[in-house]
C-alpha positions, 0 to 999 in steps of 0.5 A: 138055405141050400135050396135057396143057394142052388135056386139063385145060382141056377137063375143067374146062370139061366140069365147068362144063357138068355143074354147070350141067346139075345147077343147071338140073335144080333149076329147077322147071318145071310138070312133076314129076320125081323129081330135084326132091327130091334136095337135100331133107334129112330129119332121120333119127334126128338126122342130116341125110339125103337124102330118097332115102336114107330113101324111095322117090321116084317119079312118080305122074303128070306133075304129082305126085311120090310119096314112100314112106318105108321106115319108117312113123315117117319119114312125118312128118319126110319130109313136114315136110322137103318142106314146109320146103324152098325148093321151095314144095311142099305135100305131102299124106299118104295113109297111108304115101304122101306125094303132092307135087302140082306147082302151076301156074307163073304167068307172072310166076314163069316170067319170074323162073325164066328170069332165074335160068336166064340168070344161072346160064348167064352164071355158067357162061360166066364160069367157062368164060372164066376156064378159058380165061384160065388155060390161056392164062396157062399157055401164056404161062408155058411160052413164057417158060420156052422149053418151047414155041415161039411158033407152038405157043403161038399154035396152042394158044391158037386151039385153046383159043378153039375149045374155049371157043366150043364150050362157050359154044355148048353153054351157050346151047343148054342155056339155050334148051332150059330157057327153052322148057321153062319157057315151055311151059304 
């Protein structure tokens, strides 16, 4: 039972970390990366479809993303979807290839993005602490039902705290790396 509680707690904390990693990947830096367009949806014959399902997304250079739809008649809808997305990008069509240049970030915009990143990190830390609280409550319930001994409960709470500390440190490390990435010109 104790091993199961620890395993579940660690898995939930790991999922929170993965969610943060995905969210941080969506925050735009000055450099281009193909993952930036992953959540852009294109109207594909009446149904919203991810851009990666209707086009080949590549890097042309460090500041330009190339999008090449597999069907010629999808060039317009793909370009429109990129322009209408919340990313603030301005694609340009060159025949069948859509070039998406990454605009330079201003100092003010970088500061705003750092605030967003810190907010995401704080939300993830709160989620990790809530997982810790749930694990500790489960341990207290087990102690009340006399399924585990007091010293086992105390030892397990210490292990859950160490797990929490490890994940919070990992979150801080990810935030510091993203902040440095955002401030690099």
